[in-house]
N, C-alpha and C positions, 0 to 999 in steps of 0.2 A: 504494499499499499504506499502510495506517495502521500505523505501527510500534508494537510493544508498548512499547518504551522506546528513545528516541534519546539516548544519552549525548553524542553530538556536539552536538545542539541544547541539551541541558542545560548543558554546559560552555561552549558558545559565549557564553552570556549573561554569563559571568564572565571572558572571555578576556583583556581588557586588565588586569584586576586580577591574574589568574593569572600573566600574563607578567611583570608588575612584581614580583610576589612571588618568582617563580622567579629573576629577576635578583638580587633582594635576597639570597636564599639563596646563589646562586652567588658573589656578591661577598663574602659574609661568610667564605667558606672553612670554614664549620663545618656539618657535615651530619648529625650524630647527637647527640641529647640536648642541643640548644642552646636558644637563646632562642625560636625558633619553636615548639618542642615545649612549653616552659614556658608560653608565652602561650596556646597552644591548650588545654593542660591546665587552666589557670586559667579560661579563658573557658567551656570545656565543663563544668567543675565548677559554675561559677556558673549556667550554663544549666540544668543538671539539678537544681541545688539541693543538691549534695552538698559535703562538706568536701574530698574529694579526687578527682582524676582522674589516671590514669596512661596515657599513650600506649603502645601495644604494636603488634606487627607485624600482627596480624589478630584476628578475632573468636574463632577457635578457641583461639588462645593465651590470649586474655583469660580464657576459662572455665577452661582448664587451670591457669593461673597462680593463679586464685582458689582452686581446689581444693587445689593444692600448698601454697599459703600456709596454708590451714586445717590441713593435715597438719603443717606446721612448728610451728604454734601448739598442736598436741596436741588439736585439736578433732575431727579425723578421722584415720583410719589406713587403710592398705591393706586392701581387702576390705569396708570400710564401704559402705552403700548410699545412693544418691542417686536420688530419684524424678524421672522425666523423662517428658514426654508421648510416647506411642507413635507420633504422627503428625508429629513434628518433622523438620526437616532433620537429617541424620545427624550433623552437626558437634556438636550439643548432646550426643549420646550418645557420640561419640568422645572428647569432653573428659573425660567421667567415666571411660571406660576408660583413656585415656592417663595419667590421674592415679592409676591403680592402685585405683580404686574400682569399685563394682558398680552399673551402671545398672539401675534397676527401672522398667519401662515401665508406664504406666497410660493408659487410654483418655481421649480428649477428649470434649467435648460435641459432638454431631452438628451442632447449629445454629450454634455459634460457632467450632468447630474448635480451641477452647482447652482446656487441661487441666481435667478435671472435679474440683473440690475433693472431692466425695464419693468418687471413685475414689482420690484421694490418701490420704485417711484410712484407707481399707480396705487400702492397700498398706503401711502403716507397720509395721515390725518392730523388734525390739530392736537391729538393726544399722543402721537408718535414721539418717542424720546430716544430710541436707539435702533440700530441695525445689528443683528447678530448673524454674520455670515459664518457658515460651517464649511471648513475645508475638508469636505467629505472624501473618504477613500485616499487621503494623502495628496489630493489635487487642490491647488489654490484657487479661490474665487477671484473674480476680476476686481481686485482691490482698488485700482485706479478709478474705475467707474463708481464703485461703492463709496469711496471716500469723497468723490466729487458730489455725489448725491447728498451725502451726510453733511458736507460743508454748506451746500446750498440751502438745506433745511435746518441747520443747527442741531444735528443729531450726533450721538455718540456712536462709535463703531467698536463693537466687542467681538473679537475673533474667538470662534470655537476652534482651537488648534489641537483638539484631542487626537486627531489622526495625522497631523502634518508637522511633527517635530523635524526641523532642519530644512523644510521647503523654502525656496527663495523666489521673490518677485520684486521688481522695482528696485533691485539692489539691496533688499532687506529680507530678513528671515521671517517666517511665520512667527507670530508673537510680537512683532514690531511693525505690523502693517495697519494697526488701528490705534484706538485710544487705550485699550487693555485687551488682554487675552487670557483665556483659560486653557490649561493643558491637563490631559489625563496621561498618567503613566501606568495604566492598567497593564498587566503582564504581557498582553499580546500586542501592545503598541510598538511602533518603531523604536522608541526608547521606553522600555518596560521595566517596572519594578518587580519585586518578588511578592506582590500583593497590591492592594489599592494605594494609589499616591497621585498627587497632582501638584500644579503650580500655577501662579498668576504672574504675568509680566506686564509692565507698564512703564511709562516715562513720566507719569503724573505724580508730582510730589504729594499733593493733598490726598489723592486717592490712595497712594501707598501708605500714608500714615493711618488712614481709617482702616484699610485692609489689614495692616499689621496688628491692630487691636482686635478687629472683628474676628479673626481666625482664632483668637486666644481669649475667649469669653468677653470680648469687648474691652480688653485691658492691655495697656502698655506697661503698667506697673502692677505687680502682684497685689491682689485684693483691692485694687482701685479700678472700677469698671466704668468706662466712659459710655459704652454702648451696650445694647442687649445682643451681644455677639454669640458666637457658637464656638464649640471646640472642634477645630479642623486643622490639625497640625501634622506636618510631614514628620514621620519618625526618623530618628537618627540612622537606624540600620538601613532603612529604605533610601535615605539620601546617600549613604555610603555606596550602596549597590548602584544607584543611578549615576553617581560620579564616575564609577568604573566604566559603565556602558556608554556614557556620553563620549568617551574618548574614541570609540569606534563607530559612532553614529553616522558620520559622513561617509565612511567606507561602506557601511551596511546599506545606506540609502543609495549609494552609487550602484551597488550590486542589484538592488531592487529595480533601479532604472534599467540596468542591462537586461534583466529578465523581462521587464515590461517591453523593451524594445524588441527583444527576441519574439515575444508573443505577437507584437504588432506586425513584425516582418514575416512571420512564419505561419500564423493562424489564418487560414483562407477557406472559410466555410460559409456559404451564403445563408446558412441558418443561424449564424452567430454574429451578433453585432458587437464589435470591439468598442472600447471607450474612446471618446474623442469626437471631434467634429465630423459628421457624416461618415463615421466609422474609420476615420484616419486618426493618426497618432496625435493626441494632445501633446503638449511640450514634454519631452522626455529628458530635458536638460535639468538644470537646478530648480526649475519651477515646481516640480512635483516629486514626491517621495514614495508614491505607490504603496501606501499602507496595505491596501488590497487591490487586486486586479479584477475588476468587475466586467462581465460581459452580459449580454441580454439574449434571450431566445424565447420563442413563442410558447413552447411546451417545456417549461423549466423542470418540472418533476421528472419527465421522461429523460431529459438531458442529464440531470443529476443522477438518476438511477443508472444510466448508461456509463457515466464516469466511474461511479462506485463499482460497478461490475467489472470495470477495466482497471481497478486499483488506484483510482484517483479520489482523494477526499476533497470535498468542496464545502463552502459555507454560504448561506444566503444573508446578505446584508441589505435590507432587512425584509422579512416576509410580509409584514403588516404595516401600512402607513400609520403615522401617529393619529390622524383624524378618524381612523377606524378602530382605535384601541378603546376598550371599555373605560379607561381612565379619563378619556375625553369624549364622553357620550354626547355632549352638547354639539359636537362637530359631525356626528354620525351621518347626518343628512347632507353635509357639505360635499361639494364635488371638486376634487383636485385631480383631473384626468391624467396629467403628465406624471404626477407622483404615483398614482394608482397603477399606471402601466409599468413604471420603473420597478415598483415593489413587487409587481406580479411576474416580471420577467428576469430580474437581476439574479446573478449568481457569480460568486467569486472563486477564481482559480488559485491554485497554490502559488505563493510568492513569498519568499523570505531569504534572509541572509545565509541560511544553511541548506537551501534547495540547490542540488547539484546540477550542472549543465546537462547531464544525462537525464535527470528527472524532468526538468522543464522542457527539454526536447521531446520527451515521451508525452508530456501533457499536450503539447502542440499537435503532435502526430495523432493522438487519440481523439482530440477535439476535431481535427480535420476529417477523421473517418466517421464522425457522427452523422447519422441520417435519421430524421424523425419518423 
């Protein structure tokens, strides 16, 4: 079986360094907001090109904290609207709801699966306060267009960079393309921890000061609470693991790009739609980092069964669109036909830093031999 993603193999490459780092944390006797977190925050901020990085418990918390901090600064208030793509993973939308704000769904571009800037502009109302572009599947949204719209209407831009660690556009990395950004370091991400973990990046001094307190019970000084914050702190041991894996992130991302390019060049099956404009390659240079490689096909279940029978593991990102989830019953009657088609047809092929050339060549061959 060709694994979709082998975390065991990915982490085995760093095992000696990880064991040494774990011992270092254990010997220090300090497990929360210590030197490991400070070092990782500094290194990741430098990597992204931002002034600040704050380690938090997970990617969902990262987005919630950003929105809550904007409320503390008086830039947003309960009930204000945040524009979110309708085909994202539900966490992007949950963050808006959990912060007491109103998510407004807009359709993506069918070819890129990324939020459509034209749809953003059409959805702006007097209550809109922010745009939350999601760099889905490791591909970057059109940030020049999005930032132009935001500037025109006086809106904040909050990147959901959960799947795009290391991606570049406009000469800047993901996490430095808007006003603030939330990252997830869930184990399967391009930069993955050994459990849940996340981070926030920003260049905004005032936002950073509020966020620093909000992640720690609303406190800068122990037992002095400025805000009704939460407990969302990156653990020392996770920061140590992330610091090790950050060193190989660029090389890992380049290998992902190489695999993506191979798929683009070698998969030639009229029943399979490749990611990109009109089936052609979207940017496979530094713009995208290919967290997953998604294709579309009319009869996805049959295609997935065929691949499984031929020893290829796949994953569906994501089978049910957010507006059809029971959690958002109020949207059940709404129609988002582009998203619905994407969620109905999408399937992700194996791509990872430990996939061998023989394995991804086999994947391409077997995909080409598929007949519905």
